PLY file of the C-alpha trace (Angstrom):
ply
format ascii 1.0
element vertex 281
property float x
property float y
property float z
element edge 280
property int vertex1
property int vertex2
end_header
88.77 27.24 -192.08
89.81 29.92 -194.55
93.50 29.08 -195.01
94.60 27.67 -198.35
97.90 25.87 -198.78
99.87 25.79 -202.02
101.89 22.82 -200.79
100.55 19.52 -199.41
100.13 19.88 -195.63
101.90 16.55 -195.14
105.02 18.00 -196.80
104.90 21.04 -194.51
104.48 18.84 -191.44
107.45 16.70 -192.42
109.59 19.73 -193.21
108.90 21.94 -190.20
111.49 22.09 -187.42
111.12 24.14 -184.26
113.47 27.11 -183.91
114.79 28.60 -180.67
117.41 31.00 -182.00
116.00 33.69 -184.29
117.77 36.38 -186.26
116.59 39.97 -185.83
115.74 40.18 -189.52
112.41 41.76 -190.44
109.80 39.57 -192.08
109.71 39.81 -195.84
106.77 42.03 -196.79
104.80 39.45 -198.75
105.27 36.77 -196.10
104.24 39.07 -193.28
101.20 40.35 -195.14
100.03 36.86 -196.11
100.45 35.46 -192.59
98.70 38.44 -191.02
95.78 38.07 -193.43
95.37 34.38 -192.65
95.64 35.04 -188.92
92.83 37.56 -189.10
90.62 35.06 -190.95
90.45 32.59 -188.03
87.51 33.69 -185.92
85.78 30.55 -184.66
86.88 27.45 -182.81
85.74 23.85 -183.20
82.91 24.32 -180.70
81.94 27.75 -181.94
84.25 29.58 -179.55
85.05 33.21 -180.32
88.65 33.28 -181.58
91.08 35.92 -182.80
94.67 35.85 -184.02
97.14 38.50 -185.13
100.76 38.84 -186.16
102.54 41.42 -184.00
106.01 42.84 -183.61
107.33 43.51 -180.12
110.52 45.59 -180.01
113.54 44.04 -178.39
113.45 46.69 -175.69
110.16 45.21 -174.48
112.28 42.49 -172.89
109.92 39.59 -173.51
110.96 36.53 -171.54
109.40 33.13 -171.19
108.95 31.68 -167.71
110.25 28.11 -167.56
111.11 28.54 -171.23
113.70 31.31 -171.20
115.64 29.56 -173.93
114.46 31.46 -177.01
116.66 34.25 -178.32
115.95 36.90 -180.94
112.16 36.74 -180.48
110.68 39.76 -182.25
107.56 38.65 -184.13
104.71 36.70 -182.56
101.43 35.10 -183.53
99.13 36.01 -180.66
95.65 34.65 -180.23
92.75 34.46 -177.84
89.73 32.23 -177.49
86.59 32.19 -175.37
86.35 29.43 -172.79
84.65 26.12 -173.51
85.06 22.57 -172.30
87.70 21.98 -174.99
89.04 25.50 -175.65
92.74 24.60 -175.48
92.49 21.93 -178.17
90.34 24.21 -180.28
92.88 27.04 -179.94
95.85 24.84 -180.80
93.97 23.35 -183.76
93.60 26.83 -185.25
97.07 28.06 -184.34
98.79 25.04 -185.90
97.23 26.00 -189.24
99.07 29.32 -188.95
102.30 27.59 -187.93
102.18 25.45 -191.07
101.29 28.47 -193.19
104.33 30.26 -191.78
106.42 27.24 -192.76
105.07 27.41 -196.30
106.05 31.10 -196.42
109.64 30.25 -195.50
109.36 31.32 -191.86
110.56 29.49 -188.75
108.43 29.08 -185.64
108.39 27.94 -182.04
105.38 27.08 -179.89
105.51 28.58 -176.39
103.17 27.35 -173.66
105.06 28.91 -170.72
105.03 32.71 -170.80
104.17 35.76 -168.73
100.80 37.24 -169.77
102.13 40.65 -168.73
104.59 40.54 -171.63
101.65 40.77 -174.02
99.30 42.97 -171.97
99.05 45.55 -174.78
97.64 42.93 -177.13
94.58 41.67 -175.23
92.97 39.21 -174.84
89.47 40.51 -174.20
87.98 40.00 -170.76
86.84 36.41 -170.39
89.04 35.10 -173.20
92.11 32.91 -172.80
95.55 32.86 -174.43
96.81 29.30 -173.91
99.97 29.68 -176.02
101.88 32.00 -178.34
104.09 31.29 -181.34
107.38 33.00 -182.09
107.88 33.52 -185.82
110.80 34.77 -187.87
113.98 33.50 -189.49
116.42 31.02 -188.04
119.75 32.53 -186.98
122.78 31.55 -189.04
124.25 29.66 -186.11
122.35 27.53 -183.62
123.37 27.88 -180.00
124.98 24.95 -178.19
122.22 25.23 -175.59
119.60 24.60 -178.28
121.38 21.48 -179.49
121.58 20.19 -175.92
117.85 20.77 -175.37
116.94 18.95 -178.58
119.15 16.06 -177.52
117.81 15.93 -173.96
114.15 15.67 -175.01
114.94 13.50 -178.06
112.97 15.98 -180.14
113.27 14.08 -183.40
112.16 10.73 -181.97
108.55 9.56 -182.06
106.71 6.67 -180.46
105.94 3.68 -182.71
102.48 3.14 -184.15
101.69 0.36 -181.70
101.87 2.83 -178.80
99.61 5.47 -180.35
96.99 3.98 -182.67
94.41 1.32 -181.95
91.31 -0.40 -183.34
88.14 -0.86 -181.35
89.85 -0.75 -177.97
92.91 0.88 -176.49
94.61 -2.48 -176.06
94.49 -3.55 -179.73
97.13 -1.86 -181.96
96.19 -0.62 -185.42
98.74 -1.32 -188.15
99.51 0.99 -191.07
98.12 -1.64 -193.43
94.85 -1.81 -191.49
94.63 2.01 -191.44
94.45 2.00 -195.24
93.71 5.45 -196.66
94.07 6.93 -193.16
97.66 5.77 -192.73
99.06 9.12 -193.90
96.87 11.28 -191.62
97.76 9.07 -188.64
101.45 9.24 -189.51
101.16 13.05 -189.50
99.61 12.78 -186.03
102.61 10.70 -184.97
104.99 13.38 -186.26
103.24 16.24 -184.45
105.32 18.31 -182.01
104.45 18.20 -178.32
105.55 19.62 -174.99
108.77 17.89 -173.99
108.08 15.48 -176.89
105.59 13.66 -174.64
103.18 12.72 -177.48
100.11 12.39 -175.22
97.54 11.57 -177.92
96.07 8.11 -178.40
93.70 7.37 -181.31
91.16 4.55 -181.63
89.57 3.71 -184.98
86.08 2.26 -184.95
86.05 -1.07 -186.86
84.51 -0.76 -190.30
83.91 2.97 -189.98
85.84 6.18 -190.81
85.44 7.25 -187.19
88.42 8.03 -184.96
88.31 8.74 -181.23
91.10 10.91 -179.85
92.20 10.30 -176.27
94.78 12.09 -174.13
97.25 10.34 -171.84
98.64 12.25 -168.86
102.32 11.64 -169.52
103.70 14.36 -167.23
101.76 15.69 -164.28
103.12 19.24 -164.58
102.33 19.49 -168.28
98.86 18.10 -167.71
98.15 20.60 -164.92
99.10 23.52 -167.19
96.92 22.27 -170.02
99.89 21.61 -172.31
98.79 18.06 -173.15
95.50 19.53 -174.39
97.40 21.93 -176.66
99.47 19.01 -177.93
96.30 17.08 -178.73
94.90 20.05 -180.64
98.05 20.23 -182.77
97.78 16.52 -183.56
94.11 16.99 -184.49
95.06 19.75 -186.94
97.58 17.43 -188.60
94.97 14.70 -188.91
92.30 17.02 -190.29
94.57 18.73 -192.82
95.98 15.52 -194.24
92.55 13.88 -194.40
91.48 16.82 -196.55
94.66 16.48 -198.57
93.59 12.88 -199.27
90.08 14.12 -200.18
88.59 12.56 -197.06
86.92 15.39 -195.15
85.26 14.89 -191.82
83.79 16.64 -188.81
84.97 17.05 -185.21
82.36 16.24 -182.57
82.17 15.35 -178.91
80.78 11.83 -179.09
82.37 9.50 -176.53
82.12 5.83 -177.46
80.25 3.36 -175.30
81.91 3.38 -171.87
84.79 0.96 -171.78
87.50 0.19 -169.30
90.46 2.51 -169.81
93.41 3.41 -167.61
92.89 6.23 -165.13
95.55 8.37 -166.82
93.79 8.33 -170.20
90.70 10.39 -171.02
88.47 10.84 -174.04
88.74 14.20 -175.83
87.32 14.26 -179.40
85.85 12.22 -182.23
86.46 12.72 -185.95
83.69 11.37 -188.18
84.58 10.92 -191.83
82.08 11.65 -194.57
80.39 8.52 -195.89
0 1
1 2
2 3
3 4
4 5
5 6
6 7
7 8
8 9
9 10
10 11
11 12
12 13
13 14
14 15
15 16
16 17
17 18
18 19
19 20
20 21
21 22
22 23
23 24
24 25
25 26
26 27
27 28
28 29
29 30
30 31
31 32
32 33
33 34
34 35
35 36
36 37
37 38
38 39
39 40
40 41
41 42
42 43
43 44
44 45
45 46
46 47
47 48
48 49
49 50
50 51
51 52
52 53
53 54
54 55
55 56
56 57
57 58
58 59
59 60
60 61
61 62
62 63
63 64
64 65
65 66
66 67
67 68
68 69
69 70
70 71
71 72
72 73
73 74
74 75
75 76
76 77
77 78
78 79
79 80
80 81
81 82
82 83
83 84
84 85
85 86
86 87
87 88
88 89
89 90
90 91
91 92
92 93
93 94
94 95
95 96
96 97
97 98
98 99
99 100
100 101
101 102
102 103
103 104
104 105
105 106
106 107
107 108
108 109
109 110
110 111
111 112
112 113
113 114
114 115
115 116
116 117
117 118
118 119
119 120
120 121
121 122
122 123
123 124
124 125
125 126
126 127
127 128
128 129
129 130
130 131
131 132
132 133
133 134
134 135
135 136
136 137
137 138
138 139
139 140
140 141
141 142
142 143
143 144
144 145
145 146
146 147
147 148
148 149
149 150
150 151
151 152
152 153
153 154
154 155
155 156
156 157
157 158
158 159
159 160
160 161
161 162
162 163
163 164
164 165
165 166
166 167
167 168
168 169
169 170
170 171
171 172
172 173
173 174
174 175
175 176
176 177
177 178
178 179
179 180
180 181
181 182
182 183
183 184
184 185
185 186
186 187
187 188
188 189
189 190
190 191
191 192
192 193
193 194
194 195
195 196
196 197
197 198
198 199
199 200
200 201
201 202
202 203
203 204
204 205
205 206
206 207
207 208
208 209
209 210
210 211
211 212
212 213
213 214
214 215
215 216
216 217
217 218
218 219
219 220
220 221
221 222
222 223
223 224
224 225
225 226
226 227
227 228
228 229
229 230
230 231
231 232
232 233
233 234
234 235
235 236
236 237
237 238
238 239
239 240
240 241
241 242
242 243
243 244
244 245
245 246
246 247
247 248
248 249
249 250
250 251
251 252
252 253
253 254
254 255
255 256
256 257
257 258
258 259
259 260
260 261
261 262
262 263
263 264
264 265
265 266
266 267
267 268
268 269
269 270
270 271
271 272
272 273
273 274
274 275
275 276
276 277
277 278
278 279
279 280
């Protein structure tokens, strides 16, 4: 990763709030230039996938709309990306894109993840043949007044509420909760996972810590069938992974993402293994 943050990532994660009503204001020159530079620097996914990102402006006359998500107004600037296919390309893509979302936050910009959109709206911006664009991010400045519709949406999905630790984090097995005290130095990174945004606020990630080892297995629970079918739960998991990785580095505890499923164990049919983070000894 080539993105440097002036502020602690945990502070950016706590401070970011999704925006659905944007003003038509142009991006400040320094902010736009910095975000575009960082976007261009992300070229490889977690499994070596070919990746590319760019900051683009699409004039209002282009009439960009979001299928099943036609609730964003004032969308003018977008972070668009593409990634080559792999067995985990959606998580890898979201992991990279969330770094840019947090960088935008640091630059004073507002953002909104969009997983439902019409590829035709962005046909002039790739992706290359064989690559995928799992999501886009709207970026800009929050409008002075929030629409009533936005407030109703936030209320309906309980956007600010998060599941308790006992539902998300475990030790050894998925039926043994991990407490914040037991998490020790990894309590902050796990809390940042808990605070991650997700489709419909479904929070599909589940994390198991190996006893006596800085090793964490990330699982994904199929909370909503429609979201799972569209790959949105995988994007959500990738965002949570970015939060974990960034705040581990903030705490000077770097690690590596690998595909290393633990010894087969009995787990519910709606939960599947996705990734493992191995901390440096």
